[in-house]
C-alpha positions, 0 to 999 in steps of 0.5 A: 372098479380099478383098472390097474389090477386088470392084466391085458398082456397077450391080448394081441398075440395070445402069449403070456408075456408077464410069465415070459418077463418073470422068467427072464428076470428070474434068470437075470436075478441068479447072480443076485441070489448067489450074493444073498446066499453069500450074505446069509452065510456071512451073517451066520459066521458073524453071529458065530464069531460073536458067540465065540467072542462072548464065550472067550470073555467068559473064559477070560473072566474065569481066568481072572478069578484065579490070576489075581494077586490074592486069588489063592489067599482066600481064607475061611473061618470056623468056631468050635462053638459058634454060640461063644464067638464067631469070626470072619476074615479078610483075604490074606489073613494069617492061617492058624487056630486061636483059643478064646475064653470070654470072661465078660461081654462088653455092655452099653450103659443104661441110666434112668431118672428118678421116678416121676409121677407124670410123663406129660407135666412140665419139668420146669427147666429151661436151658441146655444140656449136653449128652455125649458132647451134643447140646439139647435145648430144653424149655420150661414147658417140656415134659418127660415125654417132650424131653425124650423126643428132643433127645432122640431127635438130636441123635447124641449117640444115645436113645431116650425112652420112658419106662413105666414099671408101675401105673403112675410111675415114669422113668426116663432112661438113657441108653448109650449106642456104644458098648464099653467104657469108651461108650459110657454116657457123658451127660452134663448141664450147661451154665448154672443148670441142674437138670442132671442134679435136680428134678430128674436126679440122674446123678447125685446132687452132692457134687461128687465127681470123677474123672471123665477120661483117665488117659493114664494113671497120672493124666486126665483128659477132656472129651474129643473135639474137632479142633483146638482153635474154635470156641469150645462152646461153638463146637458143643453147640452151646447157645450161651457158653459160660465161664466158671472159676474152678479148682484144679489139683495137679502134681507139679514138680513132684508137689500136689498143687491146687489152683483156682482158674477161670475156664471160659467155654467161649475160648478154644481148647488151646486158649483154655490150656493156656489159661490153666498153664498160666495159673499153674505157672507152668507150660506143661500141666495142660496140653492139647494132644492130637488123638484118634477117635476110637469110635470113628477113627477121625483125628480129634483134639483132646485137652490133657492135664498132666499130674492129675490122677483123680477128681479129688479137690476139684470144684466146678462152677457153672459145669465147665469141667463137666462140659469139657468132659474132664469130670463126670457126675457120679450116679445116685443109687439105683440110677445106673441100670446097666454099667458100661463095661469092656469085653474081657477075654483071653486069646491064646492065654493072653489077656485082652479087653475091647470096648466092643464085642466085635473087633478087628484088631486082635488078629490081623485081618480077622473080625471076631464077634464075642457072643457068650461070657462067663468063661465060655471057651471056643477055638477060632480057626483061620484056614485057606479056603481051598473049597472056593479056590478049587471051585474057581479052578473048576469054573476055569476048566469048565469054561475052557472045555465049553470054549473047545466044544463051541468052536468044535461045533462051529467047525464041524464036518459030517462026512456022511452028509458033507454038512459043515459048521459055519466056521469050518476051515476057519483059521482064526478060531482053530488058532485060538484053540491051539493057543489055549491048549498050548498055554495049558499044557506047556511048562510054566517058565521059571518054576521048579520042574516038579511044580510047573505043569497042570498035569502035576496038580491033577489037570490033564488034557484028553484026546478031545482037547478038554481039560480033565480034573483029578479031584483027589490030586487037585485037592491034595495039591491045594492042601499041601502045596498051595503057594506053588499051585498058585504060581502055576496059575497066576502071574507071580512077582517075588521082589528081594527088597521090601521097598519093591512090590509086584503089581502085575504083568501083561502079555508083553512081559517075559518070564525072568527066570530064576535070576530075576530082573534087577530094579534100579531106582534113580529117583524116588516118588515124592509128594507135593509139599508147600512150606510157608515162606515166613515163620509164624510168631505167636498166635493169630491176631485175627481170623485168616482165610486159607484156600487150598487148590490144585489138582488134588482139589480138582482146580487150576493153580492160577489166580484167583485160586479156587478150591476149598477154603478154611478159616483159621481162628484168631488166637490159634497157635501153629499147633492149633492150625496144624490140628485144625487142618489135619482134623478137617473132614475135607482136608484130612484125607487129601493132605497133612499139616506139620511144622518145619521149625516155626513154619507151616508145612502142608504135604499132599498124601498123593505121590507123583507129578499129578499131585499138585498142591496150591495154597494161598492166604487172604492176608498179605505176606509179612502181616503180623500175627498171620500164618506166614503163608502170604497172599502169593500162591504157593504151588508145588508138584510131586515127583514120579518115581524113575528107574529101570527094570532089567536095565531097560527103560521104565515109566514112572507114575507116582510110586508105580514103575512100569517097564516100557521098552518097546522095540524099534526097527533094530531093537526088540521089546524089553523083557520087562515090558508091561511089568508094573511095580510099586516103589516105596523107596525114599532114596535112589539106589539098587533095590535088588531083583524081582523074579517074574513068572506067568502062569496058565491062567495069566497066559490065557487071560492075556492071550484072550485079551488080544482076541477080544479087545473091542478095538484091536482084538483078532475076533473083533477085527475079523467080525468087523471085516465080515460086517464090511463084506456084508455091507458091500454085498448088500450094496451090490444087491441093492444096485442089482435090484435097481438094474433088474427093475429097469430091465423089467420095465424095458421088457414090459415096454418091448412086449407092449410094443410087440403086442401093439404091432401084432394088434395093428397087423391083425387089424390090417389083416382083418381089413384085407380079409373083408375086402376079399370077401366082397361079391364079384362085380357083374358086367353088361354084355352086348 
């Protein structure tokens, strides 16, 4: 049995010394208890401030939804007959109603092979075929089934299937993935192959041909290629590109002229164009044009033949014209199951065609989907989405009222009980509510007097500082005066010059008034641009590696230059190099190539000093037959826009100019401080004025940011201050715990000593008592 749990206190005196010590320590602990109570109260305040801060962030988000540049440009679409056509619209699309009559829907081409008696028997063909410009290998042992699988695995923009309408009859069908004439299947054999003119008879075997692409009535075009400098065979993926002697007929100088020319698919598109021009004795029959792929939107290269209106008189050895896409084989009877057709329709009585049934370029900002043809009619409407806009305003009002209620609850006082809320008497939260109420009821500076108050659009303040919406009045204002309603809520900048675009303002930006702020541009933003120091004479005589670097590519411009490397191909002309750079998937989005005389120029698509472009060639400067770039790094930075707003200093970053006049000891902040503009001007000068106003939601959003900013916000610093106080009090409490523990030990020791002394006294007393209790001694007399 442990003795540590046995209490012997008071054994000597009979006094409960533990109870006395406990009561003494309890008295000494009263200051500590007061501190703990204070900590609990502060923690409750800290929690309340966190809740208020979270609520204010919600209100700030609701304000942002009606403070954006396009917050009141929301639109909705409708169709009087949604079975005929439907539409969706981007924010800011032009409001209006449009009549649509659908004559024909766009269809995707579907073709079939001739009937085969087996889907597993070898076809006996070996080589390569092209479907939509993609090479597909075929082995002699491949069956109809294997061929379909190989086509689908190659994903050539078409799907292959085997159809068996009757037992023992099999057809290979090819269906384009794209509708319209642009999506028509492009199929061809390579070399001397005859898969599309022989066993499967997907096309007639009589050699009849048509133009693959009619650019216009007097110009034929090839398929689209990634660049004009790489071997066509390489671009197509042909294992053994062939050459073939073909006959071309073109109208040269007003006279139809037929020539025989060898077209070698081992050459580039530019090389083939050069051979054709040489054969015709002209420099303008064959050209390589930079075009936009209508399907992907990518920059592509196309061989175009001028003076060619049809395929009559053309002969095609080794299928080279078909591989280029200049010609296509005509289908045998019954082999085209569905023809490729464009959608044909009228919009507001104007005839139109599209390759797809869904398109976004007929009405700006609107995507239309055609669903039914045969002359079906519908009316498509684009209207302001006042329902969503009103819902966003209602959300702001609700969040505003919830904020008022939350602060009122935390600041409450019950006179009957004397109970107060945890933030009762707090100046910070009461100031927040006062400011929000003020922003919501004051006149919006710079707006017309008849449309500058929330109350003028049906939103008023009640006795409890809640915003109240008159739904009828608000709906009427949104329907009849949407632009001015938007100005009451959001930040608004109206420039007088189209080269100036309003971006945003801040809490520091003051309303300009009707006269506006003047905008002066002292230097426009400029892109980084590099020009080869030497002209390019003739074509490249060898492959040339070019490296692109600088900030645009996330690299330093020091030697050795690192970044993206592109190999220019031997035989390339300056035009070929330009098309190769512009068509490159990595370079195209970052920069553009052009020519200055006979020199290559490369220009960044980004503006400003942060736009740095560096370029270097692996060939020494002056190397004959080179691009002229040279082996010394060419490096340039762009220039930021510079200017003033309201005559005040402004800071330029790229094309963006921001008011930056901050007050010193004797000078106040600039009125245009924080006002950001995009300047697309290309020369210095006076660019008129911009009229700026800050609406209710904008004022609220900017004010709330000063309260909730995670570093400098008033609520943030207040909550952090409370946290510091709590830590300080908890430190004091911990120190008092240590002191009280020592005091308790001291009292225990004192009482223990007292008990010992009492015990000793009792022992001595007992000894004396025992002496007095002895019998008296007898004496002998005599």
